[in-house]
N, CA, C and O atoms as a GROMACS GRO file, in nm:
protein
  428
    1UNK      N    1  -2.443  -3.561   4.475
    1UNK     CA    2  -2.438  -3.440   4.465
    1UNK      C    3  -2.472  -3.372   4.343
    1UNK      O    4  -2.416  -3.412   4.241
    2UNK      N    5  -2.567  -3.259   4.336
    2UNK     CA    6  -2.607  -3.201   4.208
    2UNK      C    7  -2.492  -3.150   4.125
    2UNK      O    8  -2.384  -3.118   4.176
    3UNK      N    9  -2.515  -3.145   4.010
    3UNK     CA   10  -2.398  -3.093   3.923
    3UNK      C   11  -2.357  -2.951   3.943
    3UNK      O   12  -2.239  -2.915   3.944
    4UNK      N   13  -2.454  -2.875   3.958
    4UNK     CA   14  -2.419  -2.734   3.965
    4UNK      C   15  -2.334  -2.708   4.100
    4UNK      O   16  -2.234  -2.636   4.099
    5UNK      N   17  -2.377  -2.766   4.206
    5UNK     CA   18  -2.314  -2.767   4.344
    5UNK      C   19  -2.154  -2.829   4.331
    5UNK      O   20  -2.055  -2.781   4.385
    6UNK      N   21  -2.160  -2.940   4.248
    6UNK     CA   22  -2.027  -2.989   4.232
    6UNK      C   23  -1.921  -2.885   4.145
    6UNK      O   24  -1.806  -2.867   4.185
    7UNK      N   25  -1.964  -2.833   4.048
    7UNK     CA   26  -1.873  -2.740   3.964
    7UNK      C   27  -1.858  -2.613   4.042
    7UNK      O   28  -1.755  -2.548   4.026
    8UNK      N   29  -1.954  -2.568   4.129
    8UNK     CA   30  -1.928  -2.446   4.215
    8UNK      C   31  -1.810  -2.487   4.321
    8UNK      O   32  -1.716  -2.414   4.351
    9UNK      N   33  -1.832  -2.605   4.366
    9UNK     CA   34  -1.723  -2.635   4.478
    9UNK      C   35  -1.601  -2.660   4.424
    9UNK      O   36  -1.503  -2.632   4.493
   10UNK      N   37  -1.581  -2.717   4.290
   10UNK     CA   38  -1.461  -2.750   4.227
   10UNK      C   39  -1.396  -2.600   4.197
   10UNK      O   40  -1.284  -2.568   4.236
   11UNK      N   41  -1.465  -2.531   4.138
   11UNK     CA   42  -1.424  -2.385   4.101
   11UNK      C   43  -1.379  -2.304   4.216
   11UNK      O   44  -1.281  -2.228   4.216
   12UNK      N   45  -1.457  -2.326   4.310
   12UNK     CA   46  -1.398  -2.262   4.440
   12UNK      C   47  -1.268  -2.303   4.501
   12UNK      O   48  -1.190  -2.225   4.556
   13UNK      N   49  -1.250  -2.432   4.487
   13UNK     CA   50  -1.123  -2.489   4.531
   13UNK      C   51  -0.999  -2.445   4.444
   13UNK      O   52  -0.888  -2.428   4.495
   14UNK      N   53  -1.021  -2.430   4.319
   14UNK     CA   54  -0.929  -2.381   4.231
   14UNK      C   55  -0.888  -2.233   4.244
   14UNK      O   56  -0.772  -2.191   4.234
   15UNK      N   57  -0.997  -2.160   4.267
   15UNK     CA   58  -0.976  -2.005   4.278
   15UNK      C   59  -0.909  -1.988   4.402
   15UNK      O   60  -0.848  -1.882   4.415
   16UNK      N   61  -0.905  -2.071   4.499
   16UNK     CA   62  -0.836  -2.047   4.634
   16UNK      C   63  -0.691  -2.063   4.605
   16UNK      O   64  -0.613  -2.003   4.679
   17UNK      N   65  -0.646  -2.131   4.514
   17UNK     CA   66  -0.509  -2.162   4.483
   17UNK      C   67  -0.447  -2.018   4.448
   17UNK      O   68  -0.348  -1.984   4.512
   18UNK      N   69  -0.493  -1.939   4.360
   18UNK     CA   70  -0.440  -1.810   4.334
   18UNK      C   71  -0.452  -1.709   4.445
   18UNK      O   72  -0.365  -1.624   4.467
   19UNK      N   73  -0.566  -1.720   4.517
   19UNK     CA   74  -0.568  -1.628   4.626
   19UNK      C   75  -0.453  -1.653   4.738
   19UNK      O   76  -0.408  -1.559   4.804
   20UNK      N   77  -0.412  -1.774   4.753
   20UNK     CA   78  -0.314  -1.785   4.838
   20UNK      C   79  -0.186  -1.723   4.791
   20UNK      O   80  -0.119  -1.655   4.870
   21UNK      N   81  -0.150  -1.742   4.666
   21UNK     CA   82  -0.040  -1.690   4.605
   21UNK      C   83  -0.046  -1.532   4.631
   21UNK      O   84   0.047  -1.472   4.685
   22UNK      N   85  -0.163  -1.468   4.587
   22UNK     CA   86  -0.185  -1.329   4.599
   22UNK      C   87  -0.156  -1.272   4.735
   22UNK      O   88  -0.094  -1.166   4.746
   23UNK      N   89  -0.199  -1.338   4.836
   23UNK     CA   90  -0.190  -1.307   4.985
   23UNK      C   91  -0.041  -1.307   5.010
   23UNK      O   92   0.010  -1.204   5.055
   24UNK      N   93   0.027  -1.406   4.986
   24UNK     CA   94   0.165  -1.422   5.018
   24UNK      C   95   0.255  -1.299   4.957
   24UNK      O   96   0.333  -1.233   5.026
   25UNK      N   97   0.232  -1.280   4.826
   25UNK     CA   98   0.309  -1.189   4.754
   25UNK      C   99   0.272  -1.033   4.803
   25UNK      O  100   0.356  -0.944   4.808
   26UNK      N  101   0.156  -1.019   4.833
   26UNK     CA  102   0.106  -0.875   4.882
   26UNK      C  103   0.178  -0.850   5.016
   26UNK      O  104   0.234  -0.743   5.043
   27UNK      N  105   0.173  -0.958   5.100
   27UNK     CA  106   0.247  -0.945   5.227
   27UNK      C  107   0.388  -0.925   5.221
   27UNK      O  108   0.450  -0.859   5.306
   28UNK      N  109   0.444  -0.986   5.112
   28UNK     CA  110   0.589  -0.982   5.077
   28UNK      C  111   0.616  -0.835   5.049
   28UNK      O  112   0.705  -0.778   5.111
   29UNK      N  113   0.544  -0.774   4.960
   29UNK     CA  114   0.561  -0.649   4.909
   29UNK      C  115   0.537  -0.546   5.022
   29UNK      O  116   0.606  -0.445   5.022
   30UNK      N  117   0.449  -0.564   5.112
   30UNK     CA  118   0.439  -0.462   5.217
   30UNK      C  119   0.547  -0.468   5.314
   30UNK      O  120   0.586  -0.364   5.369
   31UNK      N  121   0.598  -0.580   5.340
   31UNK     CA  122   0.710  -0.598   5.436
   31UNK      C  123   0.838  -0.539   5.382
   31UNK      O  124   0.921  -0.488   5.457
   32UNK      N  125   0.853  -0.546   5.247
   32UNK     CA  126   0.982  -0.506   5.167
   32UNK      C  127   0.959  -0.345   5.122
   32UNK      O  128   1.034  -0.289   5.042
   33UNK      N  129   0.858  -0.287   5.179
   33UNK     CA  130   0.818  -0.145   5.135
   33UNK      C  131   0.812  -0.130   4.995
   33UNK      O  132   0.854  -0.026   4.946
   34UNK      N  133   0.758  -0.237   4.911
   34UNK     CA  134   0.739  -0.230   4.777
   34UNK      C  135   0.604  -0.188   4.745
   34UNK      O  136   0.560  -0.210   4.633
   35UNK      N  137   0.528  -0.124   4.842
   35UNK     CA  138   0.381  -0.103   4.825
   35UNK      C  139   0.368   0.045   4.743
   35UNK      O  140   0.328   0.147   4.800
   36UNK      N  141   0.400   0.042   4.620
   36UNK     CA  142   0.387   0.172   4.550
   36UNK      C  143   0.252   0.178   4.495
   36UNK      O  144   0.178   0.079   4.502
   37UNK      N  145   0.211   0.291   4.438
   37UNK     CA  146   0.082   0.326   4.377
   37UNK      C  147   0.048   0.215   4.266
   37UNK      O  148  -0.069   0.181   4.248
   38UNK      N  149   0.143   0.167   4.199
   38UNK     CA  150   0.108   0.068   4.089
   38UNK      C  151   0.081  -0.070   4.158
   38UNK      O  152  -0.008  -0.145   4.115
   39UNK      N  153   0.158  -0.101   4.263
   39UNK     CA  154   0.128  -0.231   4.330
   39UNK      C  155  -0.011  -0.224   4.404
   39UNK      O  156  -0.088  -0.320   4.395
   40UNK      N  157  -0.043  -0.124   4.470
   40UNK     CA  158  -0.182  -0.107   4.529
   40UNK      C  159  -0.290  -0.113   4.426
   40UNK      O  160  -0.392  -0.176   4.451
   41UNK      N  161  -0.273  -0.047   4.306
   41UNK     CA  162  -0.369  -0.049   4.192
   41UNK      C  163  -0.382  -0.198   4.137
   41UNK      O  164  -0.492  -0.248   4.113
   42UNK      N  165  -0.271  -0.261   4.121
   42UNK     CA  166  -0.279  -0.398   4.065
   42UNK      C  167  -0.344  -0.493   4.178
   42UNK      O  168  -0.411  -0.591   4.144
   43UNK      N  169  -0.325  -0.462   4.305
   43UNK     CA  170  -0.388  -0.542   4.400
   43UNK      C  171  -0.525  -0.525   4.405
   43UNK      O  172  -0.594  -0.626   4.420
   44UNK      N  173  -0.584  -0.401   4.394
   44UNK     CA  174  -0.706  -0.355   4.388
   44UNK      C  175  -0.788  -0.431   4.265
   44UNK      O  176  -0.892  -0.496   4.278
   45UNK      N  177  -0.720  -0.409   4.154
   45UNK     CA  178  -0.775  -0.472   4.029
   45UNK      C  179  -0.802  -0.613   4.047
   45UNK      O  180  -0.912  -0.666   4.025
   46UNK      N  181  -0.687  -0.680   4.093
   46UNK     CA  182  -0.689  -0.823   4.098
   46UNK      C  183  -0.826  -0.868   4.202
   46UNK      O  184  -0.902  -0.962   4.178
   47UNK      N  185  -0.833  -0.787   4.303
   47UNK     CA  186  -0.935  -0.841   4.412
   47UNK      C  187  -1.071  -0.796   4.333
   47UNK      O  188  -1.163  -0.878   4.334
   48UNK      N  189  -1.089  -0.685   4.270
   48UNK     CA  190  -1.210  -0.677   4.214
   48UNK      C  191  -1.242  -0.775   4.092
   48UNK      O  192  -1.356  -0.817   4.078
   49UNK      N  193  -1.150  -0.807   4.010
   49UNK     CA  194  -1.168  -0.902   3.906
   49UNK      C  195  -1.213  -1.048   3.975
   49UNK      O  196  -1.301  -1.118   3.925
   50UNK      N  197  -1.148  -1.081   4.082
   50UNK     CA  198  -1.173  -1.201   4.144
   50UNK      C  199  -1.310  -1.209   4.201
   50UNK      O  200  -1.376  -1.313   4.194
   51UNK      N  201  -1.354  -1.104   4.257
   51UNK     CA  202  -1.497  -1.083   4.308
   51UNK      C  203  -1.596  -1.104   4.188
   51UNK      O  204  -1.692  -1.182   4.196
   52UNK      N  205  -1.570  -1.036   4.087
   52UNK     CA  206  -1.662  -1.048   3.974
   52UNK      C  207  -1.654  -1.182   3.915
   52UNK      O  208  -1.755  -1.234   3.866
   53UNK      N  209  -1.534  -1.244   3.917
   53UNK     CA  210  -1.526  -1.382   3.869
   53UNK      C  211  -1.599  -1.478   3.957
   53UNK      O  212  -1.654  -1.574   3.903
   54UNK      N  213  -1.607  -1.462   4.086
   54UNK     CA  214  -1.672  -1.550   4.176
   54UNK      C  215  -1.822  -1.533   4.170
   54UNK      O  216  -1.894  -1.632   4.182
   55UNK      N  217  -1.870  -1.413   4.152
   55UNK     CA  218  -2.017  -1.383   4.130
   55UNK      C  219  -2.063  -1.427   4.009
   55UNK      O  220  -2.175  -1.478   4.001
   56UNK      N  221  -1.982  -1.413   3.900
   56UNK     CA  222  -2.041  -1.466   3.776
   56UNK      C  223  -2.023  -1.616   3.771
   56UNK      O  224  -2.110  -1.681   3.712
   57UNK      N  225  -1.923  -1.677   3.825
   57UNK     CA  226  -1.918  -1.823   3.833
   57UNK      C  227  -2.042  -1.890   3.896
   57UNK      O  228  -2.108  -1.983   3.850
   58UNK      N  229  -2.059  -1.818   4.016
   58UNK     CA  230  -2.184  -1.875   4.092
   58UNK      C  231  -2.319  -1.859   4.026
   58UNK      O  232  -2.414  -1.937   4.044
   59UNK      N  233  -2.320  -1.754   3.950
   59UNK     CA  234  -2.467  -1.740   3.903
   59UNK      C  235  -2.489  -1.768   3.751
   59UNK      O  236  -2.593  -1.822   3.715
   60UNK      N  237  -2.401  -1.736   3.670
   60UNK     CA  238  -2.417  -1.746   3.529
   60UNK      C  239  -2.329  -1.853   3.475
   60UNK      O  240  -2.378  -1.945   3.409
   61UNK      N  241  -2.214  -1.846   3.496
   61UNK     CA  242  -2.097  -1.955   3.456
   61UNK      C  243  -2.091  -1.963   3.302
   61UNK      O  244  -2.085  -2.070   3.241
   62UNK      N  245  -2.093  -1.838   3.243
   62UNK     CA  246  -2.077  -1.840   3.089
   62UNK      C  247  -1.904  -1.860   3.073
   62UNK      O  248  -1.826  -1.778   3.120
   63UNK      N  249  -1.872  -1.948   3.020
   63UNK     CA  250  -1.712  -1.971   3.013
   63UNK      C  251  -1.637  -1.863   2.950
   63UNK      O  252  -1.530  -1.830   3.000
   64UNK      N  253  -1.683  -1.803   2.844
   64UNK     CA  254  -1.594  -1.710   2.771
   64UNK      C  255  -1.560  -1.578   2.862
   64UNK      O  256  -1.445  -1.540   2.884
   65UNK      N  257  -1.672  -1.519   2.909
   65UNK     CA  258  -1.651  -1.405   2.995
   65UNK      C  259  -1.582  -1.440   3.125
   65UNK      O  260  -1.501  -1.363   3.178
   66UNK      N  261  -1.615  -1.558   3.176
   66UNK     CA  262  -1.528  -1.603   3.295
   66UNK      C  263  -1.398  -1.620   3.272
   66UNK      O  264  -1.317  -1.582   3.357
   67UNK      N  265  -1.357  -1.676   3.158
   67UNK     CA  266  -1.218  -1.690   3.126
   67UNK      C  267  -1.147  -1.567   3.104
   67UNK      O  268  -1.026  -1.561   3.127
   68UNK      N  269  -1.213  -1.466   3.061
   68UNK     CA  270  -1.164  -1.336   3.022
   68UNK      C  271  -1.139  -1.263   3.178
   68UNK      O  272  -1.033  -1.204   3.199
   69UNK      N  273  -1.230  -1.270   3.269
   69UNK     CA  274  -1.199  -1.217   3.410
   69UNK      C  275  -1.081  -1.280   3.467
   69UNK      O  276  -0.991  -1.210   3.515
   70UNK      N  277  -1.075  -1.426   3.466
   70UNK     CA  278  -0.967  -1.501   3.512
   70UNK      C  279  -0.840  -1.455   3.454
   70UNK      O  280  -0.744  -1.420   3.523
   71UNK      N  281  -0.843  -1.454   3.316
   71UNK     CA  282  -0.708  -1.405   3.249
   71UNK      C  283  -0.667  -1.263   3.295
   71UNK      O  284  -0.548  -1.251   3.324
   72UNK      N  285  -0.732  -1.171   3.304
   72UNK     CA  286  -0.723  -1.034   3.357
   72UNK      C  287  -0.670  -1.038   3.493
   72UNK      O  288  -0.566  -0.978   3.520
   73UNK      N  289  -0.739  -1.112   3.590
   73UNK     CA  290  -0.684  -1.114   3.716
   73UNK      C  291  -0.556  -1.186   3.723
   73UNK      O  292  -0.470  -1.146   3.801
   74UNK      N  293  -0.532  -1.299   3.640
   74UNK     CA  294  -0.394  -1.350   3.637
   74UNK      C  295  -0.292  -1.270   3.611
   74UNK      O  296  -0.190  -1.270   3.680
   75UNK      N  297  -0.315  -1.184   3.495
   75UNK     CA  298  -0.222  -1.071   3.465
   75UNK      C  299  -0.168  -0.987   3.570
   75UNK      O  300  -0.049  -0.961   3.590
   76UNK      N  301  -0.290  -0.938   3.647
   76UNK     CA  302  -0.250  -0.861   3.758
   76UNK      C  303  -0.161  -0.932   3.863
   76UNK      O  304  -0.065  -0.872   3.912
   77UNK      N  305  -0.194  -1.062   3.897
   77UNK     CA  306  -0.122  -1.133   3.988
   77UNK      C  307   0.011  -1.161   3.926
   77UNK      O  308   0.106  -1.145   4.002
   78UNK      N  309   0.037  -1.195   3.818
   78UNK     CA  310   0.160  -1.213   3.745
   78UNK      C  311   0.251  -1.080   3.773
   78UNK      O  312   0.362  -1.093   3.825
   79UNK      N  313   0.207  -0.967   3.741
   79UNK     CA  314   0.272  -0.835   3.764
   79UNK      C  315   0.318  -0.830   3.900
   79UNK      O  316   0.436  -0.807   3.928
   80UNK      N  317   0.218  -0.852   3.997
   80UNK     CA  318   0.246  -0.838   4.141
   80UNK      C  319   0.369  -0.934   4.189
   80UNK      O  320   0.459  -0.896   4.264
   81UNK      N  321   0.360  -1.048   4.140
   81UNK     CA  322   0.470  -1.147   4.163
   81UNK      C  323   0.593  -1.086   4.102
   81UNK      O  324   0.696  -1.085   4.171
   82UNK      N  325   0.595  -1.038   3.985
   82UNK     CA  326   0.720  -0.999   3.924
   82UNK      C  327   0.783  -0.872   4.010
   82UNK      O  328   0.903  -0.854   4.029
   83UNK      N  329   0.680  -0.791   4.055
   83UNK     CA  330   0.729  -0.673   4.134
   83UNK      C  331   0.788  -0.718   4.269
   83UNK      O  332   0.884  -0.661   4.321
   84UNK      N  333   0.729  -0.818   4.319
   84UNK     CA  334   0.780  -0.869   4.455
   84UNK      C  335   0.916  -0.935   4.430
   84UNK      O  336   1.010  -0.911   4.504
   85UNK      N  337   0.925  -1.012   4.332
   85UNK     CA  338   1.053  -1.068   4.307
   85UNK      C  339   1.175  -0.970   4.277
   85UNK      O  340   1.289  -0.981   4.324
   86UNK      N  341   1.126  -0.867   4.187
   86UNK     CA  342   1.236  -0.768   4.150
   86UNK      C  343   1.264  -0.684   4.282
   86UNK      O  344   1.375  -0.633   4.299
   87UNK      N  345   1.164  -0.671   4.372
   87UNK     CA  346   1.191  -0.596   4.495
   87UNK      C  347   1.290  -0.668   4.583
   87UNK      O  348   1.381  -0.613   4.645
   88UNK      N  349   1.261  -0.800   4.582
   88UNK     CA  350   1.353  -0.901   4.668
   88UNK      C  351   1.487  -0.898   4.608
   88UNK      O  352   1.587  -0.888   4.679
   89UNK      N  353   1.494  -0.906   4.488
   89UNK     CA  354   1.643  -0.937   4.429
   89UNK      C  355   1.722  -0.801   4.423
   89UNK      O  356   1.842  -0.798   4.452
   90UNK      N  357   1.648  -0.680   4.384
   90UNK     CA  358   1.714  -0.561   4.378
   90UNK      C  359   1.647  -0.446   4.458
   90UNK      O  360   1.586  -0.354   4.403
   91UNK      N  361   1.661  -0.457   4.582
   91UNK     CA  362   1.601  -0.357   4.660
   91UNK      C  363   1.648  -0.216   4.636
   91UNK      O  364   1.765  -0.200   4.601
   92UNK      N  365   1.572  -0.118   4.652
   92UNK     CA  366   1.621   0.023   4.627
   92UNK      C  367   1.713   0.063   4.721
   92UNK      O  368   1.722   0.006   4.830
   93UNK      N  369   1.790   0.165   4.689
   93UNK     CA  370   1.906   0.204   4.794
   93UNK      C  371   1.840   0.264   4.926
   93UNK      O  372   1.888   0.251   5.039
   94UNK      N  373   1.730   0.327   4.898
   94UNK     CA  374   1.646   0.380   5.011
   94UNK      C  375   1.599   0.267   5.107
   94UNK      O  376   1.599   0.286   5.228
   95UNK      N  377   1.567   0.175   5.064
   95UNK     CA  378   1.526   0.058   5.140
   95UNK      C  379   1.659  -0.012   5.220
   95UNK      O  380   1.652  -0.052   5.336
   96UNK      N  381   1.760  -0.019   5.150
   96UNK     CA  382   1.888  -0.060   5.214
   96UNK      C  383   1.928   0.023   5.320
   96UNK      O  384   1.977  -0.031   5.420
   97UNK      N  385   1.913   0.155   5.315
   97UNK     CA  386   1.966   0.246   5.417
   97UNK      C  387   1.852   0.244   5.545
   97UNK      O  388   1.885   0.256   5.662
   98UNK      N  389   1.736   0.228   5.507
   98UNK     CA  390   1.634   0.233   5.614
   98UNK      C  391   1.659   0.091   5.689
   98UNK      O  392   1.654   0.099   5.812
   99UNK      N  393   1.683  -0.028   5.639
   99UNK     CA  394   1.676  -0.146   5.697
   99UNK      C  395   1.819  -0.161   5.770
   99UNK      O  396   1.827  -0.237   5.866
  100UNK      N  397   1.927  -0.092   5.729
  100UNK     CA  398   2.041  -0.113   5.813
  100UNK      C  399   2.066  -0.008   5.927
  100UNK      O  400   2.158  -0.023   6.007
  101UNK      N  401   1.982   0.097   5.932
  101UNK     CA  402   1.990   0.203   6.016
  101UNK      C  403   2.100   0.307   6.001
  101UNK      O  404   2.122   0.398   6.081
  102UNK      N  405   2.176   0.278   5.873
  102UNK     CA  406   2.250   0.388   5.837
  102UNK      C  407   2.215   0.481   5.742
  102UNK      O  408   2.170   0.439   5.636
  103UNK      N  409   2.229   0.615   5.760
  103UNK     CA  410   2.188   0.704   5.669
  103UNK      C  411   2.296   0.771   5.596
  103UNK      O  412   2.396   0.815   5.653
  104UNK      N  413   2.276   0.780   5.475
  104UNK     CA  414   2.386   0.848   5.381
  104UNK      C  415   2.334   0.980   5.328
  104UNK      O  416   2.231   0.993   5.262
  105UNK      N  417   2.416   1.078   5.365
  105UNK     CA  418   2.386   1.219   5.339
  105UNK      C  419   2.490   1.275   5.240
  105UNK      O  420   2.608   1.238   5.245
  106UNK      N  421   2.447   1.362   5.155
  106UNK     CA  422   2.534   1.417   5.057
  106UNK      C  423   2.581   1.559   5.122
  106UNK      O  424   2.499   1.640   5.166
  107UNK      N  425   2.704   1.576   5.123
  107UNK     CA  426   2.745   1.709   5.181
  107UNK      C  427   2.838   1.775   5.072
  107UNK      O  428   2.887   1.886   5.092
   0.00000   0.00000   0.00000
C-alpha cells in the first residue's frame, strides 16, 4: 500500500473515534433539552473544524496547522461533553417539571 494512502487511512480511523463521542453527547444534550445556543454553536464549530481538518489532512497534511485544527475541535468537544455531564448531573428545575408532568406555579 502506498505511504500516502496508509496515513490517510490511519488518520481517518483515528478521527472517527472523536466523531463517535461527538454524536453520542450531542444526542444526549438534545434528549435532555440541553441544546442551548452555546451548545449549538460549539457543535457547529466542532463540525466545521473537523471538516477543515479532514480536507487539510487529505490534501496538504502539514502537521502544525493540522494539530491546531484538531486541538481547537477537541476543545469544542470537551466543552460539549462537560455541558452534557453537567446537564445530566444537575438538570434545571424547568427540565424536572417538564419530565415529571407536574407544573409549579407561583400564586
